[in-house]
N, CA, C, O and the ligand as a Tripos MOL2 file, in Angstrom:
@<TRIPOS>MOLECULE
protein
  237   235    60     0     0
PROTEIN
NO_CHARGES

@<TRIPOS>ATOM
      1 N           2.9910    0.3090   -1.9540 N.3       1 MET1
      2 CA          4.3860    0.6260   -1.6260 C.3       1 MET1
      3 C           4.4700    1.0350   -0.1550 C.2       1 MET1
      4 O           3.6910    1.8610    0.3200 O.2       1 MET1
      5 N           5.4120    0.4510    0.5410 N.am      2 GLU2
      6 CA          5.5580    0.7690    1.9540 C.3       2 GLU2
      7 C           6.7980    1.6380    2.1750 C.2       2 GLU2
      8 O           7.8590    1.4130    1.5930 O.2       2 GLU2
      9 N           6.6210    2.6170    3.0230 N.am      3 GLU3
     10 CA          7.6970    3.5600    3.3110 C.3       3 GLU3
     11 C           8.0060    3.5400    4.7980 C.2       3 GLU3
     12 O           7.1070    3.4510    5.6340 O.2       3 GLU3
     13 N           9.2940    3.6240    5.1160 N.am      4 PHE4
     14 CA          9.6690    3.7960    6.5120 C.3       4 PHE4
     15 C           9.4970    5.2550    6.9020 C.2       4 PHE4
     16 O           9.8340    6.1590    6.1380 O.2       4 PHE4
     17 N           8.9730    5.4700    8.0870 N.am      5 THR5
     18 CA          8.8700    6.8240    8.6050 C.3       5 THR5
     19 C           9.1690    6.7950   10.0910 C.2       5 THR5
     20 O           9.1260    5.7430   10.7290 O.2       5 THR5
     21 N           9.4720    7.9640   10.6340 N.am      6 THR6
     22 CA          9.7730    8.0510   12.0590 C.3       6 THR6
     23 C           8.5600    8.5880   12.8070 C.2       6 THR6
     24 O           8.0110    9.6350   12.4640 O.2       6 THR6
     25 N           8.1610    7.8600   13.8240 N.am      7 LEU7
     26 CA          7.0770    8.2860   14.7080 C.3       7 LEU7
     27 C           7.6650    8.7340   16.0290 C.2       7 LEU7
     28 O           8.7300    8.2740   16.4420 O.2       7 LEU7
     29 N           6.9540    9.6390   16.6890 N.am      8 GLN8
     30 CA          7.3580   10.0000   18.0440 C.3       8 GLN8
     31 C           6.2460    9.6120   19.0100 C.2       8 GLN8
     32 O           5.0940   10.0120   18.8430 O.2       8 GLN8
     33 N           6.5980    8.8460   19.9990 N.am      9 CYS9
     34 CA          5.6320    8.3990   20.9920 C.3       9 CYS9
     35 C           5.0650    9.5950   21.7540 C.2       9 CYS9
     36 O           5.8350   10.4120   22.2610 O.2       9 CYS9
     37 N           3.7210    9.7220   21.8500 N.am     10 PRO10
     38 CA          3.1270   10.8500   22.5740 C.3      10 PRO10
     39 C           3.2600   10.7290   24.0880 C.2      10 PRO10
     40 O           2.9830   11.6860   24.8120 O.2      10 PRO10
     41 N           3.6760    9.5760   24.5680 N.am     11 PHE11
     42 CA          3.7800    9.3590   26.0120 C.3      11 PHE11
     43 C           5.2000    9.6040   26.5300 C.2      11 PHE11
     44 O           5.3970   10.3620   27.4790 O.2      11 PHE11
     45 N           6.1740    8.9640   25.9060 N.am     12 CYS12
     46 CA          7.5410    9.0670   26.4220 C.3      12 CYS12
     47 C           8.4470    9.9060   25.5250 C.2      12 CYS12
     48 O           9.5720   10.2220   25.9130 O.2      12 CYS12
     49 N           7.9700   10.2750   24.3210 N.am     13 GLY13
     50 CA          8.7490   11.1420   23.4490 C.3      13 GLY13
     51 C           9.8100   10.4410   22.6300 C.2      13 GLY13
     52 O          10.5340   11.0840   21.8700 O.2      13 GLY13
     53 N           9.9130    9.1340   22.7740 N.am     14 GLN14
     54 CA         10.9160    8.3850   22.0360 C.3      14 GLN14
     55 C          10.5340    8.2860   20.5560 C.2      14 GLN14
     56 O           9.3690    8.0560   20.2320 O.2      14 GLN14
     57 N          11.4940    8.4570   19.6720 N.am     15 SER15
     58 CA         11.2450    8.2820   18.2440 C.3      15 SER15
     59 C          11.6540    6.8870   17.8140 C.2      15 SER15
     60 O          12.6620    6.3520   18.2770 O.2      15 SER15
     61 N          10.8730    6.3100   16.9360 N.am     16 PHE16
     62 CA         11.2550    5.0220   16.3550 C.3      16 PHE16
     63 C          10.6220    4.9060   14.9830 C.2      16 PHE16
     64 O           9.6940    5.6410   14.6430 O.2      16 PHE16
     65 N          11.1440    3.9610   14.1930 N.am     17 GLU17
     66 CA         10.6860    3.8240   12.8150 C.3      17 GLU17
     67 C           9.5440    2.8340   12.7040 C.2      17 GLU17
     68 O           9.4760    1.8450   13.4330 O.2      17 GLU17
     69 N           8.6400    3.1280   11.7650 N.am     18 THR18
     70 CA          7.5740    2.1930   11.4560 C.3      18 THR18
     71 C           7.3300    2.2240    9.9540 C.2      18 THR18
     72 O           7.8060    3.1200    9.2570 O.2      18 THR18
     73 N           6.5890    1.2450    9.4650 N.am     19 MET19
     74 CA          6.2600    1.1660    8.0470 C.3      19 MET19
     75 C           4.8420    1.6670    7.8260 C.2      19 MET19
     76 O           3.9350    1.3440    8.5920 O.2      19 MET19
     77 N           4.6550    2.4550    6.7800 N.am     20 VAL20
     78 CA          3.3300    2.9200    6.3990 C.3      20 VAL20
     79 C           3.0710    2.4910    4.9580 C.2      20 VAL20
     80 O           3.9210    2.6700    4.0860 O.2      20 VAL20
     81 N           1.8930    1.9250    4.7170 N.am     21 ASP21
     82 CA          1.4910    1.5420    3.3580 C.3      21 ASP21
     83 C           0.9790    2.7790    2.6410 C.2      21 ASP21
     84 O          -0.1280    3.2420    2.9180 O.2      21 ASP21
     85 N           1.7730    3.3200    1.7210 N.am     22 THR22
     86 CA          1.4210    4.5900    1.0740 C.3      22 THR22
     87 C           0.4040    4.4300   -0.0570 C.2      22 THR22
     88 O           0.0120    5.4220   -0.6720 O.2      22 THR22
     89 N          -0.0250    3.2120   -0.3380 N.am     23 THR23
     90 CA         -1.0860    3.0330   -1.3400 C.3      23 THR23
     91 C          -2.4560    3.3560   -0.7580 C.2      23 THR23
     92 O          -3.4340    3.4690   -1.4970 O.2      23 THR23
     93 N          -2.5320    3.5050    0.5660 N.am     24 VAL24
     94 CA         -3.7880    3.8640    1.2240 C.3      24 VAL24
     95 C          -3.7630    5.3740    1.4780 C.2      24 VAL24
     96 O          -2.9190    5.8670    2.2280 O.2      24 VAL24
     97 N          -4.6920    6.1070    0.8500 N.am     25 ALA25
     98 CA         -4.6350    7.5680    0.8720 C.3      25 ALA25
     99 C          -4.8220    8.1420    2.2760 C.2      25 ALA25
    100 O          -4.1440    9.0960    2.6580 O.2      25 ALA25
    101 N          -5.7390    7.5590    3.0370 N.am     26 SER26
    102 CA         -6.0440    8.0760    4.3580 C.3      26 SER26
    103 C          -6.2510    6.8920    5.2860 C.2      26 SER26
    104 O          -7.0970    6.0340    5.0330 O.2      26 SER26
    105 N          -5.4980    6.8510    6.3320 N.am     27 GLN27
    106 CA         -5.5730    5.6750    7.1930 C.3      27 GLN27
    107 C          -5.2710    6.0370    8.6390 C.2      27 GLN27
    108 O          -4.6020    7.0300    8.9260 O.2      27 GLN27
    109 N          -5.7780    5.2130    9.5320 N.am     28 ARG28
    110 CA         -5.3810    5.3130   10.9260 C.3      28 ARG28
    111 C          -5.1750    3.9090   11.4500 C.2      28 ARG28
    112 O          -5.9160    2.9850   11.1150 O.2      28 ARG28
    113 N          -4.1730    3.7690   12.2630 N.am     29 PHE29
    114 CA         -3.8810    2.4680   12.8430 C.3      29 PHE29
    115 C          -3.2790    2.6860   14.2270 C.2      29 PHE29
    116 O          -2.8030    3.7690   14.5670 O.2      29 PHE29
    117 N          -3.3220    1.6260   14.9980 N.am     30 THR30
    118 CA         -2.7780    1.6890   16.3440 C.3      30 THR30
    119 C          -1.4730    0.9190   16.3860 C.2      30 THR30
    120 O          -1.3690   -0.1810   15.8450 O.2      30 THR30
    121 N          -0.4880    1.5030   17.0280 N.am     31 THR31
    122 CA          0.7950    0.8320   17.1780 C.3      31 THR31
    123 C           1.2490    0.9650   18.6280 C.2      31 THR31
    124 O           0.7780    1.8310   19.3650 O.2      31 THR31
    125 N           2.1620    0.0990   19.0200 N.am     32 ASP32
    126 CA          2.6990    0.1570   20.3790 C.3      32 ASP32
    127 C           4.0790    0.7980   20.3530 C.2      32 ASP32
    128 O           4.8990    0.4950   19.4860 O.2      32 ASP32
    129 N           4.3270    1.6800   21.3030 N.am     33 CYS33
    130 CA          5.6570    2.2600   21.4400 C.3      33 CYS33
    131 C           6.6680    1.1580   21.7330 C.2      33 CYS33
    132 O           6.4210    0.2820   22.5620 O.2      33 CYS33
    133 N           7.8050    1.2100   21.0470 N.am     34 GLU34
    134 CA          8.8380    0.1910   21.2630 C.3      34 GLU34
    135 C           9.5190    0.3460   22.6120 C.2      34 GLU34
    136 O          10.1440   -0.5910   23.1090 O.2      34 GLU34
    137 N           9.3990    1.5230   23.2030 N.am     35 VAL35
    138 CA         10.1210    1.7900   24.4460 C.3      35 VAL35
    139 C           9.2230    1.6140   25.6670 C.2      35 VAL35
    140 O           9.5490    0.8420   26.5690 O.2      35 VAL35
    141 N           8.0720    2.3360   25.7020 N.am     36 CYS36
    142 CA          7.2150    2.2550   26.8840 C.3      36 CYS36
    143 C           6.0330    1.3050   26.6740 C.2      36 CYS36
    144 O           5.2600    1.0610   27.6010 O.2      36 CYS36
    145 N           5.8910    0.7680   25.4550 N.am     37 CYS37
    146 CA          4.8880   -0.2620   25.1450 C.3      37 CYS37
    147 C           3.4480    0.2190   25.2610 C.2      37 CYS37
    148 O           2.5330   -0.6040   25.3040 O.2      37 CYS37
    149 N           3.2230    1.5180   25.3120 N.am     38 ARG38
    150 CA          1.8520    2.0180   25.3580 C.3      38 ARG38
    151 C           1.3190    2.1640   23.9280 C.2      38 ARG38
    152 O           2.0500    2.5820   23.0300 O.2      38 ARG38
    153 N           0.0480    1.8200   23.7230 N.am     39 PRO39
    154 CA         -0.5150    1.9410   22.3840 C.3      39 PRO39
    155 C          -0.9340    3.3720   22.0820 C.2      39 PRO39
    156 O          -1.4340    4.0820   22.9540 O.2      39 PRO39
    157 N          -0.7250    3.7830   20.8480 N.am     40 PHE40
    158 CA         -1.2350    5.0810   20.4270 C.3      40 PHE40
    159 C          -1.6760    4.9900   18.9750 C.2      40 PHE40
    160 O          -1.2920    4.0800   18.2400 O.2      40 PHE40
    161 N          -2.4920    5.9600   18.5840 N.am     41 GLU41
    162 CA         -3.0740    5.9480   17.2530 C.3      41 GLU41
    163 C          -2.2470    6.8160   16.3040 C.2      41 GLU41
    164 O          -1.7740    7.8920   16.6700 O.2      41 GLU41
    165 N          -2.0890    6.3250   15.0900 N.am     42 VAL42
    166 CA         -1.3650    7.0470   14.0490 C.3      42 VAL42
    167 C          -2.3440    7.3610   12.9290 C.2      42 VAL42
    168 O          -3.0480    6.4750   12.4440 O.2      42 VAL42
    169 N          -2.3850    8.6210   12.5230 N.am     43 ILE43
    170 CA         -3.2490    9.0500   11.4200 C.3      43 ILE43
    171 C          -2.3350    9.5210   10.2980 C.2      43 ILE43
    172 O          -1.5660   10.4670   10.4710 O.2      43 ILE43
    173 N          -2.4220    8.8580    9.1480 N.am     44 ALA44
    174 CA         -1.5160    9.1400    8.0370 C.3      44 ALA44
    175 C          -2.2990    9.4840    6.7750 C.2      44 ALA44
    176 O          -3.3040    8.8540    6.4440 O.2      44 ALA44
    177 N          -1.7990   10.5110    6.0830 N.am     45 GLU45
    178 CA         -2.3230   10.8710    4.7630 C.3      45 GLU45
    179 C          -1.2060   10.6080    3.7650 C.2      45 GLU45
    180 O          -0.0880   11.0940    3.9340 O.2      45 GLU45
    181 N          -1.5090    9.8400    2.7270 N.am     46 CYS46
    182 CA         -0.4610    9.4190    1.7950 C.3      46 CYS46
    183 C          -0.8770    9.5970    0.3530 C.2      46 CYS46
    184 O          -2.0600    9.5740    0.0120 O.2      46 CYS46
    185 N           0.1480    9.7790   -0.4990 N.am     47 GLU47
    186 CA          0.0160    9.5170   -1.9230 C.3      47 GLU47
    187 C           0.8840    8.3090   -2.1870 C.2      47 GLU47
    188 O           1.7160    7.9580   -1.3500 O.2      47 GLU47
    189 N           0.7150    7.6680   -3.3190 N.am     48 ASP48
    190 CA          1.5070    6.4740   -3.5720 C.3      48 ASP48
    191 C           3.0020    6.8070   -3.5460 C.2      48 ASP48
    192 O           3.4890    7.5980   -4.3540 O.2      48 ASP48
    193 N           3.7040    6.2000   -2.6210 N.am     49 GLY49
    194 CA          5.1450    6.4050   -2.5110 C.3      49 GLY49
    195 C           5.5500    7.5760   -1.6470 C.2      49 GLY49
    196 O           6.7420    7.8280   -1.4730 O.2      49 GLY49
    197 N           4.5750    8.3080   -1.0950 N.am     50 GLU50
    198 CA          4.9250    9.5010   -0.3130 C.3      50 GLU50
    199 C           3.9650    9.6790    0.8510 C.2      50 GLU50
    200 O           2.7540    9.5170    0.7010 O.2      50 GLU50
    201 N           4.5100   10.0120    2.0060 N.am     51 ILE51
    202 CA          3.6960   10.3030    3.1760 C.3      51 ILE51
    203 C           3.5200   11.8110    3.2690 C.2      51 ILE51
    204 O           4.4920   12.5510    3.4240 O.2      51 ILE51
    205 N           2.2710   12.2620    3.1730 N.am     52 LEU52
    206 CA          1.9950   13.6950    3.1630 C.3      52 LEU52
    207 C           1.9470   14.2750    4.5580 C.2      52 LEU52
    208 O           2.5000   15.3430    4.8210 O.2      52 LEU52
    209 N           1.2760   13.5560    5.4590 N.am     53 SER53
    210 CA          1.2380   14.0300    6.8350 C.3      53 SER53
    211 C           1.0480   12.8470    7.7690 C.2      53 SER53
    212 O           0.5180   11.8020    7.3900 O.2      53 SER53
    213 N           1.4960   13.0410    8.9910 N.am     54 LEU54
    214 CA          1.4700   11.9690    9.9710 C.3      54 LEU54
    215 C           1.1810   12.6000   11.3340 C.2      54 LEU54
    216 O           1.8880   13.5060   11.7760 O.2      54 LEU54
    217 N           0.1490   12.1120   11.9790 N.am     55 ASP55
    218 CA         -0.1870   12.5960   13.3240 C.3      55 ASP55
    219 C          -0.2610   11.4280   14.2730 C.2      55 ASP55
    220 O          -0.7020   10.3410   13.9020 O.2      55 ASP55
    221 N           0.1680   11.6490   15.4950 N.am     56 VAL56
    222 CA          0.0290   10.6200   16.5110 C.3      56 VAL56
    223 C          -0.9020   11.1320   17.6040 C.2      56 VAL56
    224 O          -0.8500   12.3010   17.9880 O.2      56 VAL56
    225 N          -1.7540   10.2360   18.0950 N.am     57 VAL57
    226 CA         -2.7350   10.5840   19.1090 C.3      57 VAL57
    227 C          -2.6190    9.5970   20.2590 C.2      57 VAL57
    228 O          -2.7890    8.3920   20.0710 O.2      57 VAL57
    229 N          -2.3350   10.0960   21.4230 N.am     58 GLY58
    230 CA         -2.2980    9.2310   22.5930 C.3      58 GLY58
    231 C          -3.6780    9.0700   23.1830 C.2      58 GLY58
    232 O          -4.4350   10.0380   23.2570 O.2      58 GLY58
    233 N          -4.0150    7.8870   23.5960 N.am     59 ASN59
    234 CA         -5.3400    7.6370   24.1680 C.3      59 ASN59
    235 C          -5.3010    7.7680   25.6890 C.2      59 ASN59
    236 O          -6.3240    7.5930   26.3500 O.2      59 ASN59
    237 ZN          6.6950    5.5040   24.4880 Zn       60 ZN60
@<TRIPOS>BOND
     1     1     2 1
     2     2     3 1
     3     3     4 2
     4     3     5 am
     5     5     6 1
     6     6     7 1
     7     7     8 2
     8     7     9 am
     9     9    10 1
    10    10    11 1
    11    11    12 2
    12    11    13 am
    13    13    14 1
    14    14    15 1
    15    15    16 2
    16    15    17 am
    17    17    18 1
    18    18    19 1
    19    19    20 2
    20    19    21 am
    21    21    22 1
    22    22    23 1
    23    23    24 2
    24    23    25 am
    25    25    26 1
    26    26    27 1
    27    27    28 2
    28    27    29 am
    29    29    30 1
    30    30    31 1
    31    31    32 2
    32    31    33 am
    33    33    34 1
    34    34    35 1
    35    35    36 2
    36    35    37 am
    37    37    38 1
    38    38    39 1
    39    39    40 2
    40    39    41 am
    41    41    42 1
    42    42    43 1
    43    43    44 2
    44    43    45 am
    45    45    46 1
    46    46    47 1
    47    47    48 2
    48    47    49 am
    49    49    50 1
    50    50    51 1
    51    51    52 2
    52    51    53 am
    53    53    54 1
    54    54    55 1
    55    55    56 2
    56    55    57 am
    57    57    58 1
    58    58    59 1
    59    59    60 2
    60    59    61 am
    61    61    62 1
    62    62    63 1
    63    63    64 2
    64    63    65 am
    65    65    66 1
    66    66    67 1
    67    67    68 2
    68    67    69 am
    69    69    70 1
    70    70    71 1
    71    71    72 2
    72    71    73 am
    73    73    74 1
    74    74    75 1
    75    75    76 2
    76    75    77 am
    77    77    78 1
    78    78    79 1
    79    79    80 2
    80    79    81 am
    81    81    82 1
    82    82    83 1
    83    83    84 2
    84    83    85 am
    85    85    86 1
    86    86    87 1
    87    87    88 2
    88    87    89 am
    89    89    90 1
    90    90    91 1
    91    91    92 2
    92    91    93 am
    93    93    94 1
    94    94    95 1
    95    95    96 2
    96    95    97 am
    97    97    98 1
    98    98    99 1
    99    99   100 2
   100    99   101 am
   101   101   102 1
   102   102   103 1
   103   103   104 2
   104   103   105 am
   105   105   106 1
   106   106   107 1
   107   107   108 2
   108   107   109 am
   109   109   110 1
   110   110   111 1
   111   111   112 2
   112   111   113 am
   113   113   114 1
   114   114   115 1
   115   115   116 2
   116   115   117 am
   117   117   118 1
   118   118   119 1
   119   119   120 2
   120   119   121 am
   121   121   122 1
   122   122   123 1
   123   123   124 2
   124   123   125 am
   125   125   126 1
   126   126   127 1
   127   127   128 2
   128   127   129 am
   129   129   130 1
   130   130   131 1
   131   131   132 2
   132   131   133 am
   133   133   134 1
   134   134   135 1
   135   135   136 2
   136   135   137 am
   137   137   138 1
   138   138   139 1
   139   139   140 2
   140   139   141 am
   141   141   142 1
   142   142   143 1
   143   143   144 2
   144   143   145 am
   145   145   146 1
   146   146   147 1
   147   147   148 2
   148   147   149 am
   149   149   150 1
   150   150   151 1
   151   151   152 2
   152   151   153 am
   153   153   154 1
   154   154   155 1
   155   155   156 2
   156   155   157 am
   157   157   158 1
   158   158   159 1
   159   159   160 2
   160   159   161 am
   161   161   162 1
   162   162   163 1
   163   163   164 2
   164   163   165 am
   165   165   166 1
   166   166   167 1
   167   167   168 2
   168   167   169 am
   169   169   170 1
   170   170   171 1
   171   171   172 2
   172   171   173 am
   173   173   174 1
   174   174   175 1
   175   175   176 2
   176   175   177 am
   177   177   178 1
   178   178   179 1
   179   179   180 2
   180   179   181 am
   181   181   182 1
   182   182   183 1
   183   183   184 2
   184   183   185 am
   185   185   186 1
   186   186   187 1
   187   187   188 2
   188   187   189 am
   189   189   190 1
   190   190   191 1
   191   191   192 2
   192   191   193 am
   193   193   194 1
   194   194   195 1
   195   195   196 2
   196   195   197 am
   197   197   198 1
   198   198   199 1
   199   199   200 2
   200   199   201 am
   201   201   202 1
   202   202   203 1
   203   203   204 2
   204   203   205 am
   205   205   206 1
   206   206   207 1
   207   207   208 2
   208   207   209 am
   209   209   210 1
   210   210   211 1
   211   211   212 2
   212   211   213 am
   213   213   214 1
   214   214   215 1
   215   215   216 2
   216   215   217 am
   217   217   218 1
   218   218   219 1
   219   219   220 2
   220   219   221 am
   221   221   222 1
   222   222   223 1
   223   223   224 2
   224   223   225 am
   225   225   226 1
   226   226   227 1
   227   227   228 2
   228   227   229 am
   229   229   230 1
   230   230   231 1
   231   231   232 2
   232   231   233 am
   233   233   234 1
   234   234   235 1
   235   235   236 2
@<TRIPOS>SUBSTRUCTURE
     1 MET1         2 RESIDUE 1 A MET
     2 GLU2         6 RESIDUE 1 A GLU
     3 GLU3        10 RESIDUE 1 A GLU
     4 PHE4        14 RESIDUE 1 A PHE
     5 THR5        18 RESIDUE 1 A THR
     6 THR6        22 RESIDUE 1 A THR
     7 LEU7        26 RESIDUE 1 A LEU
     8 GLN8        30 RESIDUE 1 A GLN
     9 CYS9        34 RESIDUE 1 A CYS
    10 PRO10       38 RESIDUE 1 A PRO
    11 PHE11       42 RESIDUE 1 A PHE
    12 CYS12       46 RESIDUE 1 A CYS
    13 GLY13       50 RESIDUE 1 A GLY
    14 GLN14       54 RESIDUE 1 A GLN
    15 SER15       58 RESIDUE 1 A SER
    16 PHE16       62 RESIDUE 1 A PHE
    17 GLU17       66 RESIDUE 1 A GLU
    18 THR18       70 RESIDUE 1 A THR
    19 MET19       74 RESIDUE 1 A MET
    20 VAL20       78 RESIDUE 1 A VAL
    21 ASP21       82 RESIDUE 1 A ASP
    22 THR22       86 RESIDUE 1 A THR
    23 THR23       90 RESIDUE 1 A THR
    24 VAL24       94 RESIDUE 1 A VAL
    25 ALA25       98 RESIDUE 1 A ALA
    26 SER26      102 RESIDUE 1 A SER
    27 GLN27      106 RESIDUE 1 A GLN
    28 ARG28      110 RESIDUE 1 A ARG
    29 PHE29      114 RESIDUE 1 A PHE
    30 THR30      118 RESIDUE 1 A THR
    31 THR31      122 RESIDUE 1 A THR
    32 ASP32      126 RESIDUE 1 A ASP
    33 CYS33      130 RESIDUE 1 A CYS
    34 GLU34      134 RESIDUE 1 A GLU
    35 VAL35      138 RESIDUE 1 A VAL
    36 CYS36      142 RESIDUE 1 A CYS
    37 CYS37      146 RESIDUE 1 A CYS
    38 ARG38      150 RESIDUE 1 A ARG
    39 PRO39      154 RESIDUE 1 A PRO
    40 PHE40      158 RESIDUE 1 A PHE
    41 GLU41      162 RESIDUE 1 A GLU
    42 VAL42      166 RESIDUE 1 A VAL
    43 ILE43      170 RESIDUE 1 A ILE
    44 ALA44      174 RESIDUE 1 A ALA
    45 GLU45      178 RESIDUE 1 A GLU
    46 CYS46      182 RESIDUE 1 A CYS
    47 GLU47      186 RESIDUE 1 A GLU
    48 ASP48      190 RESIDUE 1 A ASP
    49 GLY49      194 RESIDUE 1 A GLY
    50 GLU50      198 RESIDUE 1 A GLU
    51 ILE51      202 RESIDUE 1 A ILE
    52 LEU52      206 RESIDUE 1 A LEU
    53 SER53      210 RESIDUE 1 A SER
    54 LEU54      214 RESIDUE 1 A LEU
    55 ASP55      218 RESIDUE 1 A ASP
    56 VAL56      222 RESIDUE 1 A VAL
    57 VAL57      226 RESIDUE 1 A VAL
    58 GLY58      230 RESIDUE 1 A GLY
    59 ASN59      234 RESIDUE 1 A ASN
    60 ZN60       237 GROUP 0 **** ****
């Protein structure tokens, strides 16, 4: 199950929505900011259908 969540870019501070697959309990992936286009890492902890925590890490 995929859930929309709001991320905040660690570089420019802009918030935007992304999809997280909540069937994966612990995951990290890299995404690009929609505004400044810089890549950053997202660390997500999930239960099925629910996002428990979300951290963003700028490289
Ligand atoms: Zn940005």
